[in-house]
C-alpha positions in Angstrom: 22.5 269.8 -34.8 20.2 266.9 -35.5 18.2 265.2 -32.7 16.6 261.8 -32.4 13.8 260.9 -30.1 14.1 257.5 -28.4 11.4 255.7 -26.4 12.8 254.3 -23.2 11.3 251.9 -20.6 11.9 252.3 -16.9 12.3 248.9 -15.2 11.7 250.5 -11.8 8.3 252.1 -12.2 7.2 250.4 -15.4 6.6 253.6 -17.3 7.7 254.7 -20.8 9.2 258.0 -21.6 10.8 259.8 -24.5 14.4 260.9 -24.6 15.5 263.5 -27.2 19.2 263.1 -27.9 21.7 264.9 -30.1 23.2 262.5 -32.7 26.7 263.7 -31.7 26.5 262.2 -28.2 29.1 259.4 -27.5 30.1 257.9 -24.2 28.7 257.1 -20.8 25.5 258.9 -19.7 23.0 258.6 -16.8 19.4 258.8 -18.0 17.0 259.7 -15.2 13.4 258.5 -15.3 11.2 261.6 -15.1 8.6 259.6 -13.1 10.5 257.9 -10.3 14.0 259.4 -10.8 15.5 255.9 -11.3 18.9 256.2 -12.9 19.7 254.1 -16.0 23.5 253.9 -16.8 23.8 253.7 -20.6 26.5 254.0 -23.3 25.5 256.2 -26.2 27.0 255.9 -29.7 26.1 258.6 -32.2 23.1 259.6 -30.2 21.7 256.0 -30.1 21.0 254.4 -26.7 22.7 251.0 -26.6 21.9 248.1 -24.2 25.4 248.4 -22.8 25.5 249.6 -19.2 28.5 251.1 -17.5 29.3 250.6 -13.8 28.6 253.3 -11.2 32.1 253.6 -9.7 34.9 256.2 -9.6 36.8 254.5 -12.5 34.0 254.9 -15.1 34.0 258.2 -16.9 30.6 259.9 -16.8 30.0 262.5 -19.4 26.7 263.9 -18.2 23.2 263.4 -16.8 20.1 263.4 -19.0 16.8 264.5 -17.5 13.9 263.9 -19.9 10.7 266.0 -19.5 8.1 264.8 -17.0 5.4 265.3 -19.7 7.0 262.5 -21.8 6.0 259.8 -19.3 3.2 257.4 -20.1 2.0 253.9 -19.0 2.1 252.4 -22.5 4.3 252.3 -25.6 3.6 254.7 -28.4 3.1 251.9 -30.9 0.4 250.3 -28.9 -1.4 253.6 -28.5 -1.4 254.2 -32.3 -2.0 250.7 -33.6 -5.7 249.5 -33.5 -7.5 246.7 -35.2 -7.8 247.5 -38.9 -5.6 250.6 -38.7 -2.0 249.3 -38.2 -0.2 252.4 -39.6 0.6 255.4 -37.3 -0.8 257.8 -39.9 -4.1 256.0 -39.5 -4.3 257.2 -35.9 -4.4 260.9 -37.0 -7.0 260.0 -39.7 -9.2 258.3 -37.1 -8.8 261.2 -34.7 -9.8 263.7 -37.3 -12.8 261.5 -38.4 -13.9 261.1 -34.8 -13.7 264.8 -34.1 -15.0 266.3 -37.3 -17.1 263.7 -39.1 -20.4 265.1 -37.7 -19.6 268.5 -39.2 -19.4 267.2 -42.8 
């Protein structure tokens, strides 16, 4: 089954984390922040996280809890880590990393 990685922001602790989801997921899910364990109530449609929230009560149908890996937490967005002045493309990040590490060997 195909999976999609989503970047998610926790409003409680201010950290970003990645959530890897199956594209077949549909319904109400609780996404737990791996840093502070804050619970985000979200509706998923075809594996996509929507901005729609569902209430935490006995009438709402919860399908399952999602616990992302602790190692996916960071203080900044992926895009800001990869975008630098003069190198806006993500692939430029890898080229710059390779150059910084191996240029003196050439």
